N, C-alpha and C positions, 0 to 999 in steps of 0.2 A: 601722276599715278603714285600713290604712297607705296613705300617699301613693304615687304612682308612683315607682319607683326606690328604694323603701324596704322592707326586710324586717326585722321585729322579732319577738323572742321573749322571753318572761319566763323567766329562768333560776332565779330565787329570789324568793319572795314570802313572807316570814316575819317576824313581829314588827316591828321598826323598819326593816328593810331590804327593798328591792325592787331586783333587778338585772335589767336588760333589755339584751339583745344587739341591736344595731342595725347592719344592713348597708345602706350607701347607695351607689347608683351615682353616677357623676359627675353633679352637678346635682340629685341626690335631696335632698329637704328634709323636715324636720318643721316644719309651720307653727307660727306663734306660739301659745303657750298660756300660761295663768296657773296657777301651782301654789303651794301653801302650803309644800311640803316643800323642803328643801335637796337639791341634786343635784350629784354629781360626775360629769362626763363624762370617761371615760378613752379616749383615741384609741389604738387598738392598731395600726391600719394606715391610711395615707392622710393626708388633710388636710381638716379641716372648719372652717367658720366658725360660731362659736357667738355668738348674739346674746342679750343679757340687758338688757331695757329699751333704753336708748340706747347701751349699750356693745356693741362687736363685737370679737371676738378670733379670729384664725386659730390653730388648734392642730394641729400635726403630730404624727405618731406618732414615738416614744413620748411622749405628753404627756397632760396632764389639766388641767381647769379646774373650779373650784368655783363654783356659782351658788346664792346663798342664796335661801331661799324667801321668800314674801311677795307683794307686789303686782306684782313684776317679771314681765313676759312674757318668754318664752324661746323660741328656735327654733334649728334646726341645719340647715346646708346643706353638702353635700360639694363641695369644689373638685376632688376626684379620688375614685375608688372608695375607700371607707373602711369601717372596722369600729370601732364605738364601744361601750363598755359604759356604760350610764347607771345609776349607783348612787344610788337615792333613799333618803333618811334621814327616816323618819316621826317626828315628835314628839321629835327628839333634844334640842332645847333644853329643852323642858318636863321631860323625864325627867332631864336633867343637873341642872336646878335642884332637882327633887325629891330627887335623890340627895345633892346638896350640903347641903340643909337637914337631911336625915335623918342625914348624917354628923356634923353639928354636935351632934346629940343624944346621940351615943355617948360 
């Protein structure tokens, strides 16, 4: 269930990629969560504050920020009405390592 002031929809969920469209009212926020996957937040409209662990960055449209997966908690808060695409990359590092190893066998 989305938080108040947040509307989200999954646009794509296939293979290594999941793309979510997130609309936030001013003050709308996604609470801190912990994810193993890398995420790129693309701000299409507005201004959001993205927190990853102890780091906080304001990102205005058009802009983007990369948040690596792992133990880092991440959250998102809108300083003004905003539209964001969250692009989640599943197992990208593991697959890249596997491809590099198999490429060396050729």
